[in-house]
Residue, then its C-alpha position, 0 to 999 in steps of 0.5 A: m309427413v303431410s297434414a291438412v287443415r280444413i276449416f269449417t264455417s257455419g251460418w250464424r244459426g248453424s243452417r249452412r255448413s261449408s268448408i274451406d281448405f286452408i293450408v297443406c303443410d309438409v312437416s318433413t321439409a317445412n314447405l308451406r303451399l296453398k292448396s286451393k290457389p297455385l302460385m305460379r303461372i306458366r305460359f306457353i308461347w309459340p307462333g301459329k296454331t297447332k294444325d294436327e288435330h291429334l297433337r292439338a288434343l294432346v296439348a289441350e289434355y296436358v295443359k288441363r292436367l297441368t292446371r291441377f298444379v299451376r295456372c297455365e295457358v297457351i298463347e299462339t301468336r300470328e305466324g310470320s309469312g315467308t321464310d326470309s329474315s323479315g318474316v322471322k323478325k315479325e314473328s319474333q316481335r309478336i313473341l316478345e310482345a306476348i311475353p309478360a314483363a316480369s316473367m322468367t323466359v325459357l326458350l326451347d333451343v338446340k343449344g340449351l340445357e338438356w334436362d332429364s325428367q328428374g332434372l326438370a323436376d328439380e328446376v321446377r322446384r327451384w322456380e317455386h322455391d325462388s318464388i317465381k310468379e310467372v314462367a314463359i316457355v317460348i317455342g320458336g317457329a320453323e325458321g327459329v327466333s330472332a337474336e332479340v328473343a334469344a337475348h331475352a331468354q333467361k334459360r334455354w331448354r333443349l328437349s332432345r338431341l333428336t329433331l322434332t317438328h315444332e308441333m311435336a315439340r309443343v306436346v313434349a314440352v307440355e307433357q314433360l312439365y306435367r311429368a315434372y310436377t307429378i315427380n315433385r308431388g310424388l304422384p304415380y304418373q312418372k313411373 
């Protein structure tokens, strides 16, 4: 059972009336969450801009939808030049600089855990339950990331056994996090 509290305030002469949404309480599980301010921030960090305009529009759409549940932003670092190890090292250094110090880092990696939609929703619920304030989702470039970025990651997430372009992986990652939030909130999107 969910109940909502709305506080009404008025001016000292009663001329203005405004309302403030205060707290939503899920009585069945005794979870309290502020309705007006999401507590967690998710940062998607990847090198280079999304070049395909259709994929860029999809990323923007799902980031916009995610902001209903969580503070969200995309950080596009400068792409490394060349395919040699020095380009990967520079690109990885920029990624490390973009990761906030106190955030939990999740690296998209072919050796990571492959969650289904419900499993990812459970993982997001654990992050919220553990009061994690900030999550950095890192998607490396076409040549991968350095060992330093891999060592910095607390979790590794494998999107699929299929091979995806890095730009497509961006869309899938953002969409799957949106799907996880809709599952956790009981919204009809995931069906």
